[in-house]
N, C-alpha and C positions, 0 to 999 in steps of 0.2 A: 504493500500500500504506500501511496505517496504521503508526504508530510501532512499530518493531522487527519488523515482519512479514518484512522481507527477512532479518533475522538468524535468525528462527524457521525460515524456509524452509531456510536454509543449515545450521542446526544439525540439523534433521530429516534432511536429505539425507545429512549426514556420519554421523549416528547410524544410519541405515538401512544405509549402506555397511559400517559397522563392527559391526553387530549380531551377526553370526556370531562374530567374535572375542570379544566380550563374553560371549555365550551360552556359548561353549566354555570360557572361563575360569571362569565361574560353576559350570558342571557338573563341570569337572575338580577345582576346589577342593572342591566338595561331596563328590565321590567319594573324596577323599584328605584326610580331616580331620587336621590337625596342631595340637598343643597349643602353648601360649604359648612363644615363643622357639624353637620347633622347626619353624616354617613354611617349611622349605627349598624345597619344591616350589612352594608358592604364591608365595613371593617371586621365585623364578626365573621362573615363568610370567608374573607381572605385569611384571617388569622386561623380559623378552623381548618382550612385546607392546608395551610403551611404547617400547622401543628401535626396534622395526620401524616404529613410527609416526613416528619422527623426533625423539623426545625425547632430550635429553642425560641419560643414565640411569646411576645408580650404585647398587650394592648394598653392604650392610654399613656404611651411614652411621651416624653417631652412636654408634659402638661396638657396634651391634647387628647381628649377622650376617644377620638376616632382615628388616632395614629396607631400604626402597627410596626413592630420591629421583630423580624425573625432572622435568626442566625444559624449557620451550619459551618462546621469546620473551625480550625484554630490556626490556620496558616497566616504567615506574616503579610501576605498581599490581601488587602481588604477590598472586596468588590461589592458595591452597593447598586442594586437595581430598584428603581423607584416605581411604585404603583400609585396611580391616581384613580379616584372613583367618585369625585363630586360631580353633580349635574348642574344644569342651568335652569333658572326659573322658567316655568311653562314649557320650555323646549325639551326638557329631559336631557338625554345623553347626546346632545347635538354637537359635542366635541369628542365623542367616542372614548370617554375615560373608562368605560367598561372594557374596552379592548386593551387599554394600557394596563389595567389591573390584572387581567387574565393573562396577558403576555408575560408580565413579571412572574406570575405564578408558574406558568409553563417553563420559563427560563430557570426558575429555581428548582422545579421538579426535574428538569433535564440535567442540572449541574450537581445536585446534592450528593450523588454517589461518587462524584469525581473530586470532591473538595480536598480530600486528603492527598490524593495523587498530584493534584495541582498546587498544593501548598497555599490554599487560599482560605480566608474567612469570607463566606458568602452572606450578604445581608439583603433581605427583601424588605424594603421600607415602604409601608403604607402611608402616603402623604396626603392629608386632607386639604381641602380648600385651595386648590390651585386657581380656581376661577375668582380670584380677587382677595382671598383671605391670607395668602402667603404661608401656607402650611409648611413648606420646605424651609422657608426663612426662619420660622419659629423653631423648627426642629434643628436647624443648623445652629441657631443661637443657644439651644438647649443641649448641644453637643451630641446629638443623636448620630450625626455624620462624622464625628471625630474619629480619626484613624483611617478613614476611607482613602484608598489610593486611586480608584476610578469609579465613576458614577455613570449610570446608563439608564435609558428608557427609550421606548418608541412612542410615536404619536400618530394616530390615524389622520389622513388628509385625502384630498382629491388627487394627489400626486405622490410619487416616490422621490425621495431625496435623502442625501446623507446628513442633512441638517435642516433646522427651521431658521428662517430669518427672524431673529428675536430682537425686539426693541425693549429698552428700559421703560418702565411704566410706574406711574403713581395713581393709586386709586384713592379718591377722597369724596367726602360729603360736604355739601354746602347748605346752610340754612339762613334765610333772611327773616328777620323779626321786625314786624311793623306794628300797626294798631288797627283793631277792628272798628268798623263803623257801618252805619246803614249806607248802602251804595247809592240810594236815591235821595234820602232825606238829609244826610249830612256827610257826603263824601269828603268834604274839606277837613273833617275831624279825623279821618283815617290816614294811616301810612301804609301804602300799598306794597306789600312784599312781593306780589306777582309782578308789579311794574319793575321792581329792582331786578328780579330774575330776567325779565325781558330785556332790560338794558344790558345786563351781563352777557346774555346769549348773543345779542346784537354786536356787542364789543368783541366777543370771541369770533363771530363770523367775519368781522373786519380784520381781526388779528391774523386770520388764516392766510391772508395775502403775504404776510411778512415772516412766516415761519419756515423752517428748513424742510427739505423734501422728505425726510424721515420722521418729521414731527406729526403727531396726530392729537386731536382734541375731540372727545365725544362725551356725551352724557344724556341723562334723562331727568325729567322733573318727576319726582316721586310723590309730591304733595303740592297741589296748586291752589289750595284754598278749600273752604268748606261749602260755600254756596255762592251763586252768582250775585245775589243781592247783599252780600257781606264783603266789605273791603278785606282782602286776605291779610291776616296778621302773621301767618307762618307759611312760608313756601320753602320746600326742600328739594334737593336733587342729588344724584350721584354722578360723578364724573371721572374721567380717565384721561390722563395725558401720557403721551409716549414720545420718546426720542431714541436716536440710534444708540446712545450711550448714557450712562448715569451722569457724566459731566455735561452733556448737552441737555439732559432733562433738568438739571439744576439751573440752566439758563432759561428754559422754557417755563418752568413752574411759577416763578414770581410774576411773569408777564400775564399768565392766565389768572393768577390770584388777583391782580390789579383790575382785571375786567369785572370780577365779582365785587371788589371793593368800590368800583365806580358805580355799580348799580345801587349799592347802599348809600354812597355819598349823594347821588342824584335824588334819591327818594326820601332821605332822612331815616331810613331803616338801619338796622345793624346786621352785620354779616359774620357768621362763624364758619370757618373752614377746618374740617377735621379729617385727618388721614384715616382711611377705612382699614388699612393694614400696612404691612411692610412694603417698601418700595422694591420693585422688581428690577434686576439689572439686565444688561445685555448678556447674551450667551456666547462664551468662547468655546468653540469646538476644538477638541484635541484631534489634530489632523491625522496622526498615525492610527488612532483608534477608529476614526471615521473610515479610513481606507480599509482597515481590517473588517469592519462591519460590512462595507459595500462588497468586498470580496466574498464574505461568507453568505450574505444575502443573495448575491448573484449565483453562488453555487446552488442555492435552493430554488432558483428560477425567477427571482425578482429582477426587474430591470430598472435602470436609473437614467431617464432621459436627460440629455445634456443641455437641452435648450428650453427646459421648463423652469420657470421661476418658482422657488420654494414658497411655502406658506409664510406669510408675515404675521407675527403675533407676539404676545408677551407671555412669559412663564417664569415662575419662581425657580425653575431649574437653572435659570441664568445665574442666580446667586450662588448655587452650588458650583457652577463652572468657574467662578472667580476664585474658588478655593482649591479645586482639585480637577484632574483630567476628566472631561465629561464629553459624552455624545448624546444627541437628542434627534435621531433620524426620524424621517417621516415614512409611513407605510401607506400606500394607496389602498382605499377600499372601493375604488372605481365609482365614486359618487358623482363625478362631474356630470352636469353643471352645478350640482349642489355642492356647497362649501360648508365648512365648519360654522356652527351657530345658525344653521337653517333647519327647519323641520324635516326637510328631505334628507339631510345628513343624519338626523336621528334615526330615520328608517334604515338608511344604509349601514348604520353602525351595528345592526343585528343581521346583516345579510350573509350569505355564503362567502362573499368576497371579504367581509370583515372577519369572519372566522378564519379564513385562510391567512389574512394579514396577521392576525393574532398568533397563529401557529408558526408561520415562517419567521415573523419578526421575533418571537420568543426564542426560537432556535438560533437565529442569527445573533441575538444578544448573548446567548449561552456560549456560542462558538467564539465570539469576540473575547469573552472572558478566558476561554481556554487558550486561545492564541496569545493573548497578552500575558497569561501566566507562564506559558511554556517557552516563549521567546525571550531568551535571557536578557538581551539588551533592552527590550521593551519592559520587561519585569523590573529591572534595576532602575530604569528611568522613572517608573511609576512609584517604586518604593522610596525613591529619593524625596518624594513630596507627598505628604498626607494631609487630609483635611484637619484644620485646627480644632 
Protein backbone atom coordinates (compact mmCIF):
# COMPACT_ATOMS: atom_id res chain seq x y z
CA UNK A 1 0.00 0.00 0.00
CA UNK A 2 1.10 3.57 -0.66
CA UNK A 3 1.65 6.10 2.12
CA UNK A 4 -1.36 6.36 4.46
CA UNK A 5 -3.43 3.81 2.52
CA UNK A 6 -3.70 1.59 5.58
CA UNK A 7 -4.94 4.50 7.67
CA UNK A 8 -7.44 5.53 4.99
CA UNK A 9 -8.80 1.99 4.97
CA UNK A 10 -9.10 1.97 8.77
CA UNK A 11 -10.79 5.38 8.81
CA UNK A 12 -13.31 4.38 6.15
CA UNK A 13 -14.09 1.11 7.92
CA UNK A 14 -14.75 2.90 11.21
CA UNK A 15 -16.75 5.64 9.47
CA UNK A 16 -18.95 3.08 7.74
CA UNK A 17 -19.58 1.28 11.03
CA UNK A 18 -20.59 4.54 12.70
CA UNK A 19 -22.42 6.20 9.81
CA UNK A 20 -25.81 5.30 11.28
CA UNK A 21 -25.20 7.08 14.57
CA UNK A 22 -23.88 10.19 12.80
CA UNK A 23 -26.82 10.17 10.37
CA UNK A 24 -29.29 9.85 13.24
CA UNK A 25 -27.64 12.69 15.16
CA UNK A 26 -27.74 14.99 12.13
CA UNK A 27 -31.42 14.37 11.46
CA UNK A 28 -32.43 14.56 15.13
CA UNK A 29 -30.71 17.93 15.54
CA UNK A 30 -32.23 19.15 12.28
CA UNK A 31 -35.73 18.17 13.42
CA UNK A 32 -35.26 19.83 16.82
CA UNK A 33 -33.72 23.28 16.19
CA UNK A 34 -32.50 25.07 19.31
CA UNK A 35 -31.25 28.65 19.54
CA UNK A 36 -27.94 29.88 20.96
CA UNK A 37 -27.22 28.66 24.49
CA UNK A 38 -30.47 26.65 24.45
CA UNK A 39 -29.12 23.57 22.64
CA UNK A 40 -30.01 21.19 25.47
CA UNK A 41 -31.13 18.27 23.32
CA UNK A 42 -28.30 18.58 20.81
CA UNK A 43 -25.65 18.74 23.54
CA UNK A 44 -27.18 15.75 25.35
CA UNK A 45 -27.35 13.70 22.17
CA UNK A 46 -23.78 14.54 21.12
CA UNK A 47 -22.40 13.82 24.59
CA UNK A 48 -24.30 10.54 24.79
CA UNK A 49 -22.95 9.32 21.45
CA UNK A 50 -19.39 10.29 22.32
CA UNK A 51 -19.66 8.63 25.71
CA UNK A 52 -20.90 5.40 24.13
CA UNK A 53 -17.87 5.42 21.82
CA UNK A 54 -15.51 5.46 24.79
CA UNK A 55 -14.63 9.14 25.03
CA UNK A 56 -14.12 10.77 28.42
CA UNK A 57 -17.09 13.08 28.17
CA UNK A 58 -18.23 16.11 30.18
CA UNK A 59 -21.13 18.52 29.71
CA UNK A 60 -21.46 22.07 30.94
CA UNK A 61 -17.76 22.85 30.52
CA UNK A 62 -16.44 26.40 30.50
CA UNK A 63 -19.48 27.62 32.40
CA UNK A 64 -21.77 26.92 29.43
CA UNK A 65 -24.58 24.47 30.12
CA UNK A 66 -24.74 23.29 26.51
CA UNK A 67 -21.00 22.94 25.89
CA UNK A 68 -19.47 19.47 25.56
CA UNK A 69 -15.88 18.26 25.92
CA UNK A 70 -14.97 14.69 25.00
CA UNK A 71 -11.41 13.33 25.05
CA UNK A 72 -9.69 10.15 23.99
CA UNK A 73 -6.01 9.28 24.18
CA UNK A 74 -3.16 10.88 26.05
CA UNK A 75 -0.71 11.73 23.28
CA UNK A 76 1.27 14.96 23.22
CA UNK A 77 -0.31 16.23 19.99
CA UNK A 78 -3.74 17.62 20.88
CA UNK A 79 -6.30 17.65 18.08
CA UNK A 80 -9.59 19.53 18.64
CA UNK A 81 -12.54 19.01 16.30
CA UNK A 82 -15.36 21.49 16.83
CA UNK A 83 -19.06 20.65 16.73
CA UNK A 84 -21.68 23.36 16.32
CA UNK A 85 -25.40 22.75 16.80
CA UNK A 86 -27.28 26.02 17.34
CA UNK A 87 -30.04 27.02 14.94
CA UNK A 88 -31.44 30.29 13.61
CA UNK A 89 -34.70 31.95 14.72
CA UNK A 90 -37.63 30.77 12.59
CA UNK A 91 -35.36 29.29 9.89
CA UNK A 92 -34.08 26.39 11.97
CA UNK A 93 -30.89 24.79 10.65
CA UNK A 94 -30.49 27.13 7.70
CA UNK A 95 -26.73 27.13 8.29
CA UNK A 96 -26.46 23.36 8.54
CA UNK A 97 -25.00 23.09 12.02
CA UNK A 98 -26.58 19.65 12.29
CA UNK A 99 -24.05 18.58 9.65
CA UNK A 100 -21.18 20.17 11.57
CA UNK A 101 -22.05 18.33 14.79
CA UNK A 102 -22.53 14.96 13.10
CA UNK A 103 -19.35 15.26 11.02
CA UNK A 104 -17.39 15.93 14.22
CA UNK A 105 -18.98 12.85 15.77
CA UNK A 106 -18.09 10.76 12.72
CA UNK A 107 -14.51 12.06 12.71
CA UNK A 108 -14.19 11.18 16.39
CA UNK A 109 -15.66 7.71 15.87
CA UNK A 110 -13.23 7.16 12.98
CA UNK A 111 -10.17 8.21 14.99
CA UNK A 112 -10.76 6.87 18.50
CA UNK A 113 -9.20 3.45 17.86
CA UNK A 114 -6.08 5.09 16.37
CA UNK A 115 -5.29 7.69 19.03
CA UNK A 116 -2.61 5.63 20.78
CA UNK A 117 -0.84 4.68 17.56
CA UNK A 118 -0.97 8.31 16.42
CA UNK A 119 0.25 9.69 19.74
CA UNK A 120 -2.58 12.20 19.97
CA UNK A 121 -5.11 13.45 22.45
CA UNK A 122 -8.35 13.78 20.51
CA UNK A 123 -10.92 16.32 21.65
CA UNK A 124 -14.41 16.73 20.29
CA UNK A 125 -15.63 20.12 21.51
CA UNK A 126 -19.33 20.90 21.41
CA UNK A 127 -19.45 24.68 20.98
CA UNK A 128 -22.79 26.46 21.56
CA UNK A 129 -23.99 29.75 20.16
CA UNK A 130 -21.94 30.26 17.04
CA UNK A 131 -24.77 32.37 15.59
CA UNK A 132 -23.88 35.46 17.55
CA UNK A 133 -23.22 34.27 21.09
CA UNK A 134 -19.51 33.51 20.68
CA UNK A 135 -19.47 30.12 22.38
CA UNK A 136 -15.97 29.30 21.16
CA UNK A 137 -14.61 32.62 22.40
CA UNK A 138 -16.07 31.94 25.84
CA UNK A 139 -14.64 28.41 25.86
CA UNK A 140 -11.30 29.78 24.69
CA UNK A 141 -11.27 32.28 27.55
CA UNK A 142 -12.24 29.48 29.97
CA UNK A 143 -9.21 27.45 28.77
CA UNK A 144 -11.21 24.61 27.22
CA UNK A 145 -8.95 24.82 24.15
CA UNK A 146 -5.75 25.17 26.18
CA UNK A 147 -3.07 22.79 24.92
CA UNK A 148 -4.67 22.32 21.49
CA UNK A 149 -2.14 22.05 18.65
CA UNK A 150 -4.60 22.03 15.76
CA UNK A 151 -8.31 22.82 15.50
CA UNK A 152 -10.66 21.78 12.71
CA UNK A 153 -14.26 21.71 11.57
CA UNK A 154 -16.22 21.63 8.32
CA UNK A 155 -19.09 23.90 7.33
CA UNK A 156 -21.86 23.15 4.80
CA UNK A 157 -22.30 25.61 1.95
CA UNK A 158 -23.49 25.84 -1.65
CA UNK A 159 -19.88 25.30 -2.77
CA UNK A 160 -16.76 23.29 -1.90
CA UNK A 161 -13.67 25.19 -0.75
CA UNK A 162 -10.66 24.74 1.48
CA UNK A 163 -11.73 27.74 3.57
CA UNK A 164 -14.44 30.24 4.33
CA UNK A 165 -13.87 33.93 3.65
CA UNK A 166 -14.25 35.07 7.26
CA UNK A 167 -14.73 38.65 8.38
CA UNK A 168 -14.30 40.03 11.86
CA UNK A 169 -17.68 40.87 13.38
CA UNK A 170 -19.28 42.77 16.23
CA UNK A 171 -22.79 41.86 17.40
CA UNK A 172 -24.55 44.54 19.43
CA UNK A 173 -27.91 45.81 20.62
CA UNK A 174 -29.17 49.39 20.47
CA UNK A 175 -31.95 50.93 22.57
CA UNK A 176 -33.38 54.44 22.22
CA UNK A 177 -35.26 55.82 25.23
CA UNK A 178 -37.71 58.67 24.68
CA UNK A 179 -41.00 59.74 26.27
CA UNK A 180 -44.56 58.43 25.71
CA UNK A 181 -47.33 60.77 24.73
CA UNK A 182 -50.63 60.80 22.84
CA UNK A 183 -49.69 60.90 19.16
CA UNK A 184 -52.64 63.16 18.23
CA UNK A 185 -53.51 65.12 21.38
CA UNK A 186 -50.03 66.02 22.60
CA UNK A 187 -47.25 64.84 20.29
CA UNK A 188 -45.16 67.83 21.35
CA UNK A 189 -44.87 66.33 24.83
CA UNK A 190 -43.32 63.11 23.54
CA UNK A 191 -39.78 62.19 22.58
CA UNK A 192 -39.99 59.81 19.65
CA UNK A 193 -37.54 56.94 19.99
CA UNK A 194 -38.61 55.57 16.60
CA UNK A 195 -37.60 58.84 14.96
CA UNK A 196 -34.20 58.41 16.57
CA UNK A 197 -33.86 54.93 15.05
CA UNK A 198 -35.00 56.25 11.66
CA UNK A 199 -32.34 58.95 11.73
CA UNK A 200 -29.71 56.39 12.74
CA UNK A 201 -30.63 54.00 9.94
CA UNK A 202 -30.64 56.84 7.42
CA UNK A 203 -27.19 57.87 8.62
CA UNK A 204 -25.94 54.30 8.24
CA UNK A 205 -27.35 54.19 4.72
CA UNK A 206 -25.35 57.31 3.86
CA UNK A 207 -22.25 55.95 5.61
CA UNK A 208 -22.22 52.90 3.33
CA UNK A 209 -20.84 55.05 0.48
CA UNK A 210 -17.70 55.66 2.52
CA UNK A 211 -16.82 52.26 3.99
CA UNK A 212 -14.38 49.65 2.74
CA UNK A 213 -15.23 46.84 0.30
CA UNK A 214 -15.12 44.23 3.06
CA UNK A 215 -17.17 46.30 5.52
CA UNK A 216 -20.76 45.30 6.18
CA UNK A 217 -23.49 46.83 8.36
CA UNK A 218 -26.81 45.07 8.92
CA UNK A 219 -29.50 44.97 11.54
CA UNK A 220 -33.14 44.66 12.49
CA UNK A 221 -35.57 46.63 14.65
CA UNK A 222 -36.79 44.23 17.32
CA UNK A 223 -39.14 46.68 19.07
CA UNK A 224 -40.63 49.63 17.21
CA UNK A 225 -43.12 50.83 19.80
CA UNK A 226 -46.39 49.67 21.32
CA UNK A 227 -49.19 51.30 19.29
CA UNK A 228 -49.43 53.79 16.42
CA UNK A 229 -51.29 56.33 18.57
CA UNK A 230 -48.56 56.37 21.24
CA UNK A 231 -45.30 58.23 20.68
CA UNK A 232 -42.74 55.39 21.07
CA UNK A 233 -40.64 55.75 24.21
CA UNK A 234 -38.58 52.60 23.70
CA UNK A 235 -37.25 51.35 20.37
CA UNK A 236 -34.67 48.55 20.15
CA UNK A 237 -32.66 46.77 17.51
CA UNK A 238 -29.92 44.21 16.94
CA UNK A 239 -27.04 44.99 14.63
CA UNK A 240 -23.92 43.47 13.17
CA UNK A 241 -20.87 45.16 11.71
CA UNK A 242 -18.15 43.29 9.83
CA UNK A 243 -14.71 44.12 8.48
CA UNK A 244 -11.86 42.16 6.97
CA UNK A 245 -9.84 42.21 10.19
CA UNK A 246 -10.21 43.14 13.84
CA UNK A 247 -8.07 46.21 13.20
CA UNK A 248 -10.38 47.42 10.44
CA UNK A 249 -13.43 46.62 12.55
CA UNK A 250 -12.05 48.86 15.28
CA UNK A 251 -12.04 51.69 12.72
CA UNK A 252 -15.60 51.00 11.53
CA UNK A 253 -17.30 50.44 14.90
CA UNK A 254 -17.12 54.03 16.25
CA UNK A 255 -18.35 55.43 12.92
CA UNK A 256 -21.45 53.24 13.18
CA UNK A 257 -21.93 54.13 16.84
CA UNK A 258 -21.95 57.83 15.92
CA UNK A 259 -24.89 57.20 13.58
CA UNK A 260 -26.92 55.96 16.52
CA UNK A 261 -25.71 58.78 18.72
CA UNK A 262 -26.82 61.22 16.01
CA UNK A 263 -30.36 59.85 16.20
CA UNK A 264 -30.42 60.41 19.93
CA UNK A 265 -28.96 63.90 19.64
CA UNK A 266 -31.44 64.98 16.98
CA UNK A 267 -34.52 63.79 18.88
CA UNK A 268 -33.49 64.44 22.46
CA UNK A 269 -33.69 60.77 23.33
CA UNK A 270 -30.97 58.72 24.95
CA UNK A 271 -29.14 55.82 23.34
CA UNK A 272 -27.52 52.75 24.86
CA UNK A 273 -25.30 50.43 22.84
CA UNK A 274 -24.50 47.02 24.32
CA UNK A 275 -22.35 44.26 22.86
CA UNK A 276 -24.40 41.10 22.41
CA UNK A 277 -21.39 38.83 22.83
CA UNK A 278 -17.67 38.59 22.13
CA UNK A 279 -16.21 40.14 19.00
CA UNK A 280 -15.42 37.61 16.28
CA UNK A 281 -12.04 37.82 14.55
CA UNK A 282 -10.96 37.07 11.01
CA UNK A 283 -9.93 33.46 10.38
CA UNK A 284 -6.31 32.58 9.59
CA UNK A 285 -6.16 29.31 7.64
CA UNK A 286 -3.20 27.01 8.24
CA UNK A 287 -2.07 26.50 4.65
CA UNK A 288 -0.36 23.14 5.16
CA UNK A 289 -3.34 21.63 6.96
CA UNK A 290 -5.66 23.03 4.28
CA UNK A 291 -3.61 21.31 1.58
CA UNK A 292 -3.73 18.02 3.50
CA UNK A 293 -7.49 18.32 3.90
CA UNK A 294 -8.02 19.04 0.19
CA UNK A 295 -5.89 16.04 -0.78
CA UNK A 296 -7.77 13.71 1.56
CA UNK A 297 -11.19 15.06 0.55
CA UNK A 298 -10.23 14.66 -3.11
CA UNK A 299 -9.29 11.04 -2.41
CA UNK A 300 -12.88 10.59 -1.24
CA UNK A 301 -14.26 12.01 -4.48
CA UNK A 302 -14.92 15.61 -3.51
CA UNK A 303 -13.93 18.35 -5.95
CA UNK A 304 -12.72 21.90 -5.34
CA UNK A 305 -13.58 24.35 -8.17
CA UNK A 306 -10.81 26.87 -8.60
CA UNK A 307 -12.99 29.65 -10.00
CA UNK A 308 -15.70 29.69 -7.33
CA UNK A 309 -15.62 32.36 -4.62
CA UNK A 310 -15.97 30.86 -1.14
CA UNK A 311 -18.78 31.74 1.22
CA UNK A 312 -18.26 35.04 3.04
CA UNK A 313 -19.39 35.08 6.66
CA UNK A 314 -18.22 35.47 10.26
CA UNK A 315 -17.54 32.76 12.82
CA UNK A 316 -16.10 32.45 16.30
CA UNK A 317 -13.77 29.80 14.88
CA UNK A 318 -11.74 32.81 13.74
CA UNK A 319 -10.78 33.56 17.34
CA UNK A 320 -9.45 30.02 17.69
CA UNK A 321 -7.37 30.48 14.52
CA UNK A 322 -5.50 33.44 16.03
CA UNK A 323 -4.31 31.09 18.78
CA UNK A 324 -3.53 27.81 17.02
CA UNK A 325 -3.28 26.15 13.58
CA UNK A 326 -6.84 25.97 12.22
CA UNK A 327 -8.82 24.93 9.16
CA UNK A 328 -12.49 25.61 8.41
CA UNK A 329 -13.22 24.10 4.97
CA UNK A 330 -16.58 24.23 3.22
CA UNK A 331 -18.45 21.14 2.01
CA UNK A 332 -21.10 21.53 -0.64
CA UNK A 333 -24.58 20.13 -0.08
CA UNK A 334 -25.54 21.12 -3.66
CA UNK A 335 -28.12 23.62 -2.45
CA UNK A 336 -27.53 26.29 -5.11
CA UNK A 337 -29.25 28.66 -5.79
CA UNK A 338 -30.16 28.43 -2.10
CA UNK A 339 -27.49 29.82 0.20
CA UNK A 340 -26.99 29.71 3.95
CA UNK A 341 -29.68 31.44 6.04
CA UNK A 342 -32.43 30.76 3.51
CA UNK A 343 -35.34 28.36 4.17
CA UNK A 344 -34.38 26.33 1.10
CA UNK A 345 -30.97 25.73 2.69
CA UNK A 346 -32.73 24.39 5.76
CA UNK A 347 -34.35 21.74 3.57
CA UNK A 348 -31.06 21.00 1.82
CA UNK A 349 -29.36 20.41 5.18
CA UNK A 350 -31.26 17.13 5.60
CA UNK A 351 -30.86 15.90 2.02
CA UNK A 352 -28.87 12.88 0.80
CA UNK A 353 -26.22 15.35 -0.42
CA UNK A 354 -25.98 16.76 3.11
CA UNK A 355 -25.58 13.24 4.51
CA UNK A 356 -22.83 12.55 2.00
CA UNK A 357 -21.07 15.81 2.89
CA UNK A 358 -21.22 14.88 6.57
CA UNK A 359 -19.79 11.42 5.89
CA UNK A 360 -16.99 12.43 3.54
CA UNK A 361 -16.19 15.66 5.39
CA UNK A 362 -15.89 13.78 8.67
CA UNK A 363 -13.55 11.23 7.11
CA UNK A 364 -11.45 14.00 5.54
CA UNK A 365 -11.08 15.69 8.93
CA UNK A 366 -10.05 12.37 10.47
CA UNK A 367 -7.44 11.74 7.78
CA UNK A 368 -6.11 15.28 8.12
CA UNK A 369 -5.43 14.49 11.78
CA UNK A 370 -3.75 11.21 10.80
CA UNK A 371 -1.44 12.81 8.25
CA UNK A 372 -0.56 15.70 10.56
CA UNK A 373 0.24 13.31 13.40
CA UNK A 374 2.33 10.91 11.31
CA UNK A 375 4.28 13.43 9.20
CA UNK A 376 7.16 14.24 11.51
CA UNK A 377 7.92 17.71 10.20
CA UNK A 378 4.25 18.72 10.40
CA UNK A 379 3.87 17.17 13.82
CA UNK A 380 6.86 19.03 15.23
CA UNK A 381 5.68 22.32 13.74
CA UNK A 382 2.28 21.90 15.38
CA UNK A 383 3.77 20.81 18.68
CA UNK A 384 5.87 23.95 18.76
CA UNK A 385 2.78 26.03 19.37
CA UNK A 386 -0.28 25.22 21.45
CA UNK A 387 -3.36 27.17 22.38
CA UNK A 388 -2.90 29.38 25.44
